N, C-alpha and C positions, 0 to 999 in steps of 0.2 A: 213919276208914278210907275209902278210895276206893270208890265205887260202880262195880262192873264193867260196869253197864248204862248208865252216864252217858257219852254220846258227846262230852263236852267236856273240855278241858284248861285249867287255870288259867294265866292270864297276868296278872301285875301290871303296872301302869303307873306312871310317875313324870312329873310335870310341874313344872318350876321356871321361874321367870322373874320379870318385874316390869313395872310401868308407872310412868311419871312422871305423876302425877295432879294436875291443876290445883287450886289452893287453894280455888276456889269450889265444888268438888264435895265435899260434906260426907259423911263416913263415918257409917254407921249401925252400931251395935254390937249384937251378940247379947247375950242375958241374962248370959253369962259374960265379956263384954268383948271378944270378937273382932270385928274389922271384917268384917261380912258383906256389905255392899253400899254403894254411893254414891248419893246423891240427885242427880239431874240438874237443871239449871235449870228445865226444863219440868215437873218433878214426877215424872217416871219414875224408875226405879231401875236401876242397873247392878250385876250380880253375876257371879261366876264360875260356869261350868257345865262339866260333862264332856260332850264331844261327839265324834261320829265324822265325819270328813270323807270324803265319798263322791264318787268320780269315775268316769267311764266309762273303758274300756280305753285310749282314745286321749288321756285326760287333758285333754279339751277344755273341761270345765266342772267345777264343784264344787258340792256341796250339803252341808248340815250337819244331822246328826240329833242332837237332844238328848233325845228321848223314849225312856225305857227300854223301852216297849212296841215301838217301831220298832227299837231296837237288838236286842231279843230276836228279832224277826222275821228279822233279818239273821244271827242266830247268835251274837251277842254277849250272852250271858245273864248275869243275876245281877250287874249293876253293883254294886260295893261299893267305897267309898272311905273313908279314915280322916279326912281333912281337906280342906276346900275353903274357903279363906278368904284374905283379904288380910292381909299382915303388914307393919306399918309399920317402916321402918328407923330 
């Protein structure tokens, strides 16, 4: 049941897309076999994240917020997602 004192409204989001990833970037698998990230040649890892793009009213610049705490401060509370993984075609 909805909380009458909760000043938020639920909005779901969908993101679909893809990358062509070079063969020398090796995927790392989760314990259940999903591709969760890629190892870069310098030893760092690249993975997918949920982020908010923030820009001023004149749209002259952009910044990105990936911290759930920072999202909460902006009013985007309770980040919840079902899947965030790479899918090999």
